[in-house]
C-alpha positions, 0 to 999 in steps of 0.5 A: 734270916741269919745273924753273923758277928760283925759287919765285915761278916755281914758284907762278905756274906752279902757279897757271896749272895749277890755274886749268885744274883741274890739281893740282900742287905744287912743291919745291926741287931738289937744285941749290940753291947758296946760303949760305942754302939751310938757312934759306930757299927759293931756287933752282931748283924742280921742278913735279910733276903727277899722271901722268894730267895730264902732257900737259895740264900740258906744253901749258900751261907749254911754248909751241910754238916757232912761237907763241913766235917769233910773239909775239917777232916782234910784240914787236919790231915793236911796239918799232920802231914 
């Protein structure tokens, strides 16, 4: 469904989804590239949800471009003030 950069990011995303009543899980991707990959979870994680919850999950995890642009502009204005 969605790929994030680390296990911590995956746990945060799943926490957000669960708080909205969406069951989810995460797992390592095949893209792990670390000498420790057999010993510790590291690298990209895939987040997965039930197909029935996919649209709601995307809406929570993928902010629309307009809202994101507004937030960035507001943060920049605050930084300049």
